[in-house]
C-alpha positions as CSV (number, residue, x, y, z in Angstrom):
1,L,0.0,0.0,0.0
2,A,2.9,2.4,0.8
3,Q,4.3,1.8,-2.7
4,E,1.0,2.6,-4.3
5,V,0.7,5.9,-2.4
6,S,4.3,6.9,-3.2
7,S,3.8,6.0,-6.9
8,E,0.5,8.1,-6.9
9,R,2.5,11.1,-5.7
10,L,5.1,10.7,-8.5
11,K,2.5,10.6,-11.3
12,P,1.9,13.9,-13.2
13,S,-1.4,15.6,-12.4
14,S,-2.7,14.8,-16.0
15,A,-2.5,11.1,-15.2
16,L,-4.5,11.5,-12.0
17,H,-7.4,13.4,-13.6
18,P,-8.5,12.1,-17.1
19,E,-10.1,15.4,-18.0
20,F,-6.7,17.2,-17.9
21,Q,-4.9,14.6,-20.0
22,G,-2.8,16.2,-22.7
23,C,-2.5,19.5,-20.8
24,R,0.9,20.8,-20.2
25,P,1.8,22.3,-16.8
26,T,2.1,25.7,-18.4
27,T,-1.5,25.5,-19.7
28,M,-2.7,24.6,-16.2
29,Q,-0.8,27.5,-14.8
30,Y,-2.4,29.8,-17.4
31,V,-5.9,28.5,-16.5
32,A,-5.2,29.0,-12.7
33,R,-3.9,32.5,-13.3
34,S,-7.0,33.4,-15.4
35,L,-9.3,32.0,-12.7
36,V,-7.6,34.1,-10.0
37,I,-7.9,37.2,-12.1
38,C,-11.6,36.6,-12.7
39,L,-12.2,36.1,-8.9
40,V,-10.4,39.3,-8.1
41,A,-12.4,41.2,-10.7
42,V,-15.7,39.8,-9.3
43,C,-14.8,40.6,-5.7
44,G,-13.9,44.2,-6.7
45,S,-17.1,44.7,-8.5
46,S,-19.2,43.3,-5.6
47,N,-17.7,46.0,-3.4
48,A,-18.9,48.6,-5.8
49,L,-22.5,47.2,-5.4
50,L,-22.3,47.5,-1.6
51,R,-21.7,51.3,-1.6
52,E,-23.9,53.4,0.7
53,S,-26.8,55.5,-0.6
54,P,-26.5,59.3,-0.2
55,E,-29.0,59.0,2.7
56,E,-26.8,56.5,4.5
57,T,-23.7,58.6,3.9
58,K,-25.5,61.7,5.3
59,L,-26.6,59.7,8.4
60,D,-23.0,58.4,9.0
61,M,-21.7,62.0,8.7
62,E,-24.3,63.2,11.2
63,Y,-23.5,60.6,13.9
64,R,-19.8,60.2,13.4
65,E,-17.5,60.5,16.4
66,K,-14.5,62.2,14.8
67,D,-13.8,64.2,11.6
68,S,-11.1,63.4,9.1
69,F,-8.5,65.4,11.2
70,G,-9.3,63.4,14.4
71,N,-11.2,66.3,16.1
72,T,-14.3,65.3,18.0
73,E,-17.6,65.7,16.2
74,L,-19.6,65.0,19.3
75,A,-21.8,67.9,20.6
76,P,-22.0,68.7,24.3
77,A,-24.9,67.1,26.1
78,C,-26.9,70.3,26.5
79,D,-26.0,71.7,23.1
80,K,-29.6,71.6,21.6
81,I,-31.5,72.1,24.8
82,Q,-33.1,75.6,25.2
83,C,-34.0,76.5,28.7
84,G,-37.1,78.6,29.3
85,E,-37.3,81.6,31.6
86,Y,-37.9,80.9,35.2
87,S,-37.3,82.4,38.6
88,C,-36.9,80.9,42.0
89,P,-39.2,82.3,44.8
90,T,-37.5,83.2,48.1
91,P,-35.8,81.4,49.9
92,F,-34.9,79.2,46.9
93,E,-31.9,79.9,44.7
94,L,-31.1,79.0,41.2
95,K,-28.5,76.2,41.2
96,V,-26.6,75.1,38.1
97,D,-24.3,72.2,38.9
98,G,-23.8,70.0,35.9
99,T,-27.4,70.2,34.8
100,C,-28.4,71.8,31.5
101,C,-30.8,74.4,32.8
102,G,-30.5,74.5,36.5
103,Y,-33.1,74.2,39.3
104,C,-34.4,75.9,42.3
105,Y,-32.8,74.7,45.5
106,A,-33.0,75.5,49.3
107,A,-31.1,73.6,52.0
108,D,-33.1,71.6,54.6
109,H,-32.2,74.0,57.4
110,V,-33.8,76.9,55.4
111,I,-37.1,75.1,54.6
112,A,-38.4,72.4,56.8
113,A,-38.6,69.2,54.9
114,S,-41.9,67.4,54.9
115,R,-41.2,63.9,55.9
116,H,-44.3,61.7,55.2
117,Q,-45.1,59.0,57.7
118,G,-47.5,56.2,57.1
119,L,-50.8,56.0,58.8
120,K,-51.4,53.8,61.8
121,H,-53.6,50.7,61.2
122,N,-57.2,51.7,60.8
123,A,-56.7,55.4,61.2
124,T,-59.4,56.0,58.6
125,G,-61.9,53.5,60.2
126,Y,-62.4,51.5,56.9
127,A,-60.3,48.5,58.0
128,I,-62.3,45.5,59.1
129,E,-61.4,42.1,60.5
130,Q,-60.7,39.1,58.3
131,C,-63.4,36.5,57.7
132,E,-63.8,33.8,60.5
133,G,-62.8,30.9,58.2
134,A,-59.8,32.8,56.6
135,P,-56.9,30.5,55.7
136,S,-53.6,30.8,57.6
137,T,-52.0,32.4,54.5
138,C,-54.2,35.5,55.1
139,K,-52.7,35.9,58.6
140,G,-49.2,36.2,57.0
141,P,-45.8,36.0,58.6
142,G,-44.9,39.1,60.6
143,T,-46.2,42.4,59.2
144,N,-47.3,40.9,55.9
145,V,-50.9,40.3,57.1
146,V,-53.7,40.7,54.6
147,R,-55.6,43.8,55.4
148,C,-59.3,43.8,54.7
149,F,-61.4,47.0,54.1
150,K,-65.1,47.6,54.4
151,P,-66.6,47.0,51.0
152,S,-68.8,49.7,49.5
153,C,-71.7,47.6,48.2
154,R,-74.5,48.9,45.9
155,A,-78.1,48.9,47.1
156,G,-79.4,45.4,47.7
157,D,-75.9,43.8,48.1
158,S,-74.3,43.0,51.4
159,P,-70.7,42.0,52.4
160,N,-70.3,38.3,52.8
161,C,-67.4,35.9,53.4
162,A,-67.0,33.2,50.8
163,P,-65.5,29.9,51.9
164,G,-61.6,30.2,51.9
165,A,-61.7,34.0,51.4
166,C,-59.6,36.3,53.4
167,C,-61.9,39.3,53.2
168,A,-65.6,40.0,52.8
169,K,-66.9,41.0,49.3
170,C,-70.2,42.3,48.1
171,S,-72.8,39.7,47.0
172,G,-76.5,39.5,46.8
173,R,-79.4,40.0,44.5
């Protein structure tokens, strides 16, 4: 087998492929060169077909990062923002610190800050107890208890507890 492989390597290429019999090596080289030239020509013309339209070129110019000299083309962040006229009532002052237009500001010691605090349970009087047969999941762990509120039923309806419900809901008619 080793002798057959080595003898295959020594045969001219025309003996290996019957369609090339009678071709001289110089003819094969000529065909190969012609093929390479044709491929280069086709690849070059395909790049011409991929050129951008004028609209795409304009869009690229509008959003480019640098010009041909390496200078930045990026506009500052607030470049196209127009700030309206405004004034700050006393004791507020106009503060411009890295923002485009500025804002009215007063320190906490100048104006008392309103710190909202949540209401205590049933401060409004609308909270009601859970249904008697409410499942344990309604009781919740810790502060995550289900809160029930007095339903506002239409005329003829009344609040009732359905089996397995946490809270009463309107039913009737």
